[in-house]
FITI-366905 format. One line per 2 residues: number of its first residue (from 1); their letters; for each residue x, y, z of C-alpha. Coordinates in steps of 0.05 Angstrom, whole numbers, plus 32768, in hexadecimal, padded with zeros to 4 digits. Example, Ala and Ser with C-alpha at 12.3 -4.5 7.8 and 13.67 -1.06 7.14 Angstrom:
2
1	as	80F6,7FA6,809C  8111,7FEB,808F
END
This chain:
335
1	mk	80A9,81F6,8034  809E,81B4,8054
3	nv	80B9,8173,8038  808A,813B,8040
5	vi	808F,80EF,802F  804C,80C9,801D
7	tg	8054,807E,801A  8023,805C,7FEF
9	gc	800D,809B,7FCE  7FF3,8074,7F8B
11	gf	7FC0,804F,7FB3  7F79,8066,7FC2
13	ig	7F81,8090,8002  7FC7,80A2,7FF2
15	sn	7FB7,80C1,7FAD  7F7A,80E4,7FCA
17	li	7FA9,80FC,7FFF  7FDB,811A,7FCF
19	rw	7FA8,813D,7FA4  7F88,815D,7FE2
21	ll	7FCD,8174,7FFC  7FE2,8191,7FBB
23	eh	7FA5,81B9,7FBC  7FA0,81CD,8005
25	rk	7FED,81D0,801C  8013,81FC,7FEC
27	dw	804F,81FD,8017  8056,81AE,8013
29	ni	808A,818A,7FE9  806C,8145,7FE1
31	in	8097,8105,7FD0  806A,80C7,7FC1
33	ld	8090,8085,7FCE  8069,804C,7FB2
35	kl	807A,8007,7F9D  803F,8002,7F6A
37	ty	8029,7FC0,7F7F  7FE5,7FA5,7F61
39	ag	7FBA,7FDE,7F84  7FED,8017,7F78
41	nl	7FD9,803A,7F39  7FFF,8078,7F1D
43	en	7FC2,8088,7EFA  7FA4,809F,7F38
45	la	7FD0,80DA,7F34  7FCC,80E7,7EE9
47	gi	7FCB,8132,7EDC  7FF5,8148,7F13
49	ss	802F,8175,7EFA  8040,819D,7F37
51	tr	8087,81A9,7F49  807C,819A,7F8C
53	yq	8068,8150,7F80  809B,8119,7F74
55	fv	808E,80CD,7F67  80C1,809A,7F7E
57	hg	80B5,8053,7F69  80D0,802D,7FA5
59	di	80C7,7FF5,7FDD  80C0,800B,8026
61	td	80DF,7FCE,803A  811F,7FE1,8016
63	ka	8146,8007,8045  8176,8026,8013
65	cv	813A,803C,7FE8  8117,805B,8028
67	qr	8158,807E,803D  815E,80A2,7FF8
69	vi	8118,80BC,7FFF  8117,80CC,8049
71	qp	814F,8100,8051  815D,8131,808B
73	gt	8131,816A,8083  80F6,8140,8078
75	hy	80BE,815A,80A1  8083,8127,809F
77	im	8081,80DF,808D  8039,80C9,807E
79	hl	803B,807D,807A  7FFE,8062,8052
81	aa	801E,802A,802B  8003,7FE6,803C
83	es	7FE4,7FA5,8025  7F9C,7FB4,8037
85	hv	7F6A,7F7F,8023  7F53,7F4D,8055
87	dr	7F3F,7F16,8020  7F85,7F1A,8004
89	si	7FA7,7F18,8049  7F7D,7ED6,8058
91	md	7F99,7EB6,801B  7FE1,7EC8,8027
93	ag	7FF5,7EF1,8062  803F,7EF7,804D
95	pf	803C,7F36,8023  8013,7F57,805C
97	in	8047,7F45,8092  8082,7F5E,8064
99	tn	8063,7FA1,8050  8038,7FB4,808B
101	vv	806B,7F9F,80BD  80AF,7FA1,80A5
103	gt	80A4,7FDB,807B  808D,8001,80B2
105	qv	80CA,7FEE,80DD  80FA,8006,80A2
107	ll	80D1,8047,809C  80D6,8053,80E8
109	dv	8122,8044,80E9  8130,8072,80B3
111	sr	8105,80A9,80C9  8125,80A8,810B
113	aa	8169,80AC,80F1  8156,80E5,80C1
115	gv	8138,810C,80F9  80F2,8110,80DB
117	qr	80C4,8145,80FA  8087,8118,8101
119	yv	8078,80D2,80EB  802C,80C4,80D8
121	qv	8015,807B,80DB  7FD4,8071,80B4
123	st	7FB1,8034,80D3  7F6B,8016,80D4
125	de	7F33,8008,8105  7F37,7FBF,80F4
127	vy	7F71,7FBD,8128  7F3A,7FC2,815B
129	gs	7F1A,7F7F,8149  7ECE,7F78,8149
131	lg	7E94,7F9D,816D  7E51,7F84,8182
133	at	7E12,7FA4,8175  7E1F,7FE4,819E
135	gl	7E5F,800D,81B3  7E95,802D,8189
137	ft	7EDE,8023,8184  7F09,805C,81A6
139	ee	7F52,8068,81A8  7F54,8042,81EB
141	tp	7F31,7FFF,81D0  7F62,7FC6,81D5
143	ls	7F81,7FB0,8191  7F5E,7F6A,817E
145	pn	7F6D,7F60,8136  7F48,7F26,8114
147	sp	7F69,7F1F,80D1  7FAF,7F1A,80B8
149	ys	7FA9,7F5C,809B  7F90,7F7D,80D7
151	as	7FC3,7F58,8100  7FF9,7F74,80D6
153	ka	7FDF,7FBA,80DD  7FDB,7FB4,8125
155	sa	8021,7F9D,8129  8035,7FDC,8104
157	dl	8012,8009,8134  8034,7FEB,8170
159	lv	8078,7FF3,814E  8068,803E,8147
161	rs	8054,8041,8191  8092,801E,81A4
163	yh	80C0,8051,817C  809C,808A,819F
165	ht	80A4,806D,81E2  80E9,8051,81D9
167	yd	8109,8087,81B0  80DA,80C0,81BF
169	md	80CA,80C3,8175  8095,80F3,815E
171	av	805E,80C6,8140  8014,80C7,813E
173	tt	7FE4,808C,8127  7FA3,8095,8102
175	rc	7F6B,8062,80FF  7F32,806A,80CF
177	sn	7EF3,8043,80BD  7EE3,802C,8077
179	ny	7EF7,805D,8040  7ED1,8068,8004
181	gp	7ED6,809B,7FC7  7EFE,80A0,7F87
183	yq	7F37,8079,7F6F  7F2B,803E,7F9B
185	fp	7F44,7FFC,7F80  7F06,7FD1,7F67
187	ek	7F11,7F9B,7F99  7EF4,7FC0,7FD3
189	li	7EAA,7FC0,7FDF  7E8E,8002,7FC4
191	pl	7EB6,8002,7F81  7EAE,7FB8,7F77
193	fv	7E66,7FBC,7F7E  7E5D,7FFB,7F55
195	sn	7E89,7FE2,7F1D  7E62,7F9D,7F1D
197	lm	7E1C,7FBE,7F1D  7E31,7FED,7EE6
199	nd	7E3D,7FAF,7EBB  7DFD,7F8C,7ED4
201	qq	7E2D,7F59,7EF9  7E18,7F3B,7F3B
203	vp	7E36,7F5A,7F7C  7E54,7F26,7FB1
205	vy	7E33,7F30,7FF6  7E55,7F0B,8031
207	gd	7E2C,7EDF,805D  7DEB,7F05,8071
209	gq	7E04,7F48,8062  7DF6,7F63,80A5
211	qv	7E40,7F72,80B4  7E44,7FBE,80C5
213	rd	7E78,7FEE,80B2  7E7F,803B,80BF
215	wi	7E90,805E,807D  7EBC,809B,8074
217	hv	7EC8,80C0,8037  7F12,80C3,8022
219	ed	7F0F,810F,8023  7EFD,8110,806C
221	hc	7F35,80DA,807B  7F68,8104,8055
223	rg	7F56,8144,807F  7F5F,811A,80C0
225	iv	7FA3,8100,80AC  7FB8,8146,80A0
227	aa	7F98,815B,80DD  7FBD,8128,810A
229	ce	7FFD,813A,80E8  7FFA,8184,80F3
231	kg	7FD5,8185,8139  7FD7,813D,8159
233	ka	8001,8131,8196  803C,8103,8190
235	ge	8030,80BD,81A2  7FE7,80C3,819C
237	vy	7FB1,809D,8173  7F79,80BE,8152
239	nf	7F3B,8098,8136  7F17,80B8,80F8
241	gg	7ECD,809A,80E1  7E98,80B3,80B8
243	ea	7E64,80AB,80EA  7E3A,8083,80B5
245	er	7E2C,803E,80CB  7E10,800E,8096
247	tn	7E06,7FC2,808F  7E23,7FA7,8050
249	mq	7DDD,7F99,8038  7DC5,7FE0,8044
251	lt	7E03,7FF8,801C  7DF2,7FC3,7FE7
253	rr	7DAA,7FD7,7FDD  7DBA,8021,7FDF
255	ll	7DEA,801A,7FA5  7DB7,7FEF,7F81
257	ei	7D85,8029,7F86  7DB7,805D,7F70
259	lk	7DCB,8034,7F33  7D82,801D,7F28
261	kp	7D95,7FD0,7F29  7D69,7F97,7F41
263	ds	7D72,7F6E,7F82  7D7E,7F33,7F55
265	li	7DC4,7F4C,7F4C  7DD3,7F3A,7F94
267	ky	7DFA,7EFB,7F9F  7E05,7EE0,7FE2
269	va	7E46,7EBC,7FEE  7E66,7E96,8026
271	dr	7E80,7EC4,805C  7EC9,7ED9,8066
273	pg	7EEC,7EB4,809A  7EED,7ED8,80DA
275	hd	7EC6,7F0E,80BD  7EC0,7F46,80F3
277	rr	7E74,7F59,8101  7E76,7FA4,810E
279	ya	7EA9,7FDD,810E  7E95,8022,8124
281	id	7EC5,805E,8138  7EBD,8092,8172
283	ct	7EDC,80D1,8152  7ED4,80FD,8193
285	ka	7F21,8104,819D  7F32,811B,8157
287	kk	7EF3,814B,815B  7F10,8168,819B
289	el	7F5B,8166,8194  7F60,8171,8146
291	gw	7F26,819A,8136  7F0F,8165,8105
293	kp	7ECB,814C,80F0  7EB1,8124,80B4
295	ev	7E95,8157,8086  7E7A,8127,804B
297	tf	7E39,8104,8059  7E36,80BE,8045
299	ed	7DF7,80C6,8015  7E1E,8102,7FEF
301	gl	7E5E,80DB,7FF3  7E44,809E,7FD7
303	ar	7E1B,80C0,7F9F  7E5A,80E6,7F8D
305	tv	7E86,80A6,7F90  7E54,807C,7F62
307	ew	7E57,80BA,7F32  7EA3,80B9,7F2F
309	yq	7EA3,8070,7F1D  7E71,8078,7EE9
311	qn	7E97,80B2,7ECA  7EDA,8089,7ECF
313	as	7EC2,8047,7EB6  7EFE,803F,7E8E
315	wv	7F2D,804A,7EC8  7F08,8011,7EEC
317	er	7F0B,7FE1,7EAD  7F56,7FF2,7EA7
319	ir	7F61,7FD8,7EEA  7F37,7F9A,7EE0
321	sg	7F5F,7F87,7EA2  7FA1,7F98,7EC1
323	ay	7FAC,7FD0,7E8C  7FB8,8003,7EBC
325	re	7FFD,7FEA,7EC8  8011,7FFD,7E82
327	yy	800F,8046,7E9C  804B,803D,7EC6
329	lk	8070,801B,7E8F  805D,8056,7E5F
331	qy	8070,808B,7E92  80B1,806B,7EB1
333	gg	80C6,8035,7E81  80BF,7FFC,7EBA
335	r	80F2,801E,7EE5
END
C-alpha cells in the first residue's frame, strides 16, 4: 500500500481527486489535511466510508501539525491547499502569502525531513501572466504573474524548484487551466453563473466579456495530477489544459442557452484590476511524457456540470447561506 497525503482535499479539485483515487487506486491510503477555510467543505466528501481514507483538520502553516501527518513512510504528497480566488487576493493579499507561500515552505521542509518519495505541487497557468491573441503557454514560458494570487502561486512554484535543485528533492509541479465540474465553490464563474441563472438572477460579466480562458474538466485535471505523480520526471513542470478556449461572453451565452434564460440576465460590471486577457495551455509535454490527454469535451462536460448543479441546488444554497459549516460541527464537534 502507498501512503499519500493530500492537502486541501475538502476543496473543489481536492475532493474530486480523492473520490477519483479511491475508485482508481485501490492500493493507496489517503490522508486529507485541510484547514476548512471558507472554500473547504466536508460535505464535498460526504458518503465516503473507506478504511483507506482519513480526514485531519489542520493548517499547512502549522509545522507541528504537518509533522504529525507527514511521517516517514509517506510515499506521496499532493499539495492542493491554497487560497485561490483572484478577487479576494486583490482585496487582501495577506492570507494568500501565508497559505500559498509559507504553507508550501512548511510542507517542503517536513516532506524532506520525512523522506517523502515524491512531492507534487499543484499550481496554475496564471503564473505565466497573460497571452496576446495568439500563442500558448508552455512549460518554458517565463513566469509573469499579474495578481497577488498568481504571484503567491509563482513564489510557491519557485520554492519547489529551489528545493529540488538545492536538496535534490524529488518534486514535480503541475499547472492547469481553468477547472470546472462538480463541487466547485459558487464564487467561481461557472457555478456562480449557473446558480444565479437557476434563480433568475443576473450574472456579472467583467468589462467587455472578451477575456479568453481554456477550460479543463476537473476529472481530466485529476488524471493529470496522478500521471505527473506516477510518471513525471523529478524537477519537471507539466501543463494540463482542456484545449477548449472560450471567451467569457461565449461561455455566458452558452449557459444561457443550456438553462433557457434570456440575455437580459447579463449584467456588465467594471473590469477586474489587472485582468489578464487570455490564457491558453500547450499540453504537448504531458501528452508525450505522461501519456495523458483531455478526455472530456467542453460541451459534454459543461452540460454534465450544469446538470449536477441543478440536481444539487441545496448544496449551493447551503454554501451561499453558510450552513455548510454546520456539517463540520455536527461531524467533529468543532475540533
